[in-house]
N, C-alpha and C positions, 0 to 999 in steps of 0.2 A: 456412551461414556457419560458419567455424572458430571455436573457442572464443576464441582470441586476438583475432580480428577482432571478435567479438561483445563481448568485454570492452572493447576500444578504443571501439567504438560506444556501449556502455553508458556509459562515462565521458564521451563527447561529449554524449550525451543528458542526463546528469546536469548537466554543465557548462552546457549551454544552458538547462536549467531554472533553475539557480542564477542565471544572468544575468538571466533574465526576472523572477525573484522579487526579486533585489537592486534592479533598476531600479524596482520598485514599492514597495520598502521592506517587502516581505512576508516572513513566516517560515513554515517548513514543519515538521510533525511527522509521523511515520509510526508505524503500529501493525502489528506483524507476528506471525504465528504460524508457519506452515510454512516460511517463509523464514528464520526464526531470526536476523534482523538483517542479512540480506544486502542489503536495500534501503537501510538506513541506511549500511551499509558502502560501497555504490556511491555514495551521495550524499557521504559524507565522503572519498572518493577525490579530490574536487575541492578544489584549494587555495582557501582563502578561504571555504569553505562556512560558517564560523561566522557570516558576515554574513546568511545566510538559512536555515540548518538549525538548528532549535531542539533537537529530541530525537527519539529513537526508543523505542518501547515494544515489547519482545519479550515477548509474552504467550502462551506456548506452551500452558499448561494452562488449563482452564476457570476455575479459581480465580483465576489471574492476570488473565484477561479481566475477571472480575467485580471484583476488587479494584483493578486499575490503571486500567481503562477504563470501569467501571460497566456492563458488559454484564449484562443481566438474567438471573438463573438461569432464569426462565421461557422466555426466548428460547432459551437453550442446551438446555433440556429439550424444547421444542416443535420447534425447527428443527435443533438440533445445532450444534456448533462450526464446522462447514464449511457455511455457509449465507449467503445474501445478508443476511438480517436480522441475523446475528451480525456480519458485516463492516460493516454500516451502523452498528450500535451501537459497534463498535470505532473507526470513523472519527469519529463524533460524540463519543465519549469522549475521544479524543485532542484534538479541537478544544476540548472543555471543560477538559481538564487542562493545556493548554499555551497560552502567549500567541502563537498563530499564526493565520494567515488561511486556511491550506490543509492538508489532511491526506489521507493514503492509508492504507488498511487491506488486509491480505492474510491470508486464512485458507484452508487447504486440506489435501489429502492428497498428500504428495509421494512416498510409497511407501518401500520396495517393497511394504509390506503396509498394511492399514488400510482398504482400499477395500471398498465394498459394491456391490451391483447398482445402487442408486439414486445412489450417490456413488463411482464407481470411482477407483482411484489416478489421479492427475493432475487431479482436480477441484480448482479453486481459485476462491474467491469474493473479490471485490474491492469496495471502496467508496472513493469520493473525496468529501470534503466541503470546502466553502468557507464561511467565516464569513458568516452571515446570508443565505445565498442558495441554494446548490446542494448536492444530494447525489445521487450516481449510484452504482448498484451493478451488478455484472455477475458472471456465473458462466461459467467456461470449463473445458474439459478438455484438458490438455496431454499430449502423448505423450512417451515417452522414460523414462529412468531418473530417480532421485531428483534428481540434480544438474541434469538437463535441465528437469524440472518447476519446480524452484526458480529456475533462471536465467530461464526463460520468464515466471514470475510477476513477477520483479523488472522485467524488460523491459516487460511489459504495464502494471505499476503506473506506471512512468515515463511511458509513452505516455499513460496516463490523466491524469496530472498535467498534462502538456502540453495535453491536450484540455480540461481544466477551465479552464486559463488562457485558452486560445483562445476558449472559449465566453464567458467573462467579458469578454474584450476585445471580442468581437463585439457584446455587449449594452451596451457602454460602461461596464461595472462597474469595469474596471481602466483606469487612465490609461496 
């Protein structure tokens, strides 16, 4: 898919998410590391997003993760910044720090350097949290250069937000 087409589709995906959130009176916050605010930027491309987008946390450093989102230093030492446990704590921290019902967190290694054999460049960990009910984490490895990894991570985070809402709807959690 061309970059222009993907951007258009990304905006459509964000817009559809916003419509679903607005219909429920829900708000969203995001916590980002390797994407540096790109998820929040994609969401705020949607006109009227102030009705459903509350805020974004760009917590690139470990200290920022600790101070802004309450990520435990022990989690960072034991699992590293790029891990599902860290993504989990980022998503839950955003849920605690903002008056929202839904959050997404992204932390990863976009490259071109910084990878290890256990966590190569392109490794991205995600977490999605819903107030009072669900938390899901996932680890993926994307190919391509830095821009491609970051773009893929934003895309996947949006898909995960849609999936969280669909799951809640299927369980009757959301009207």
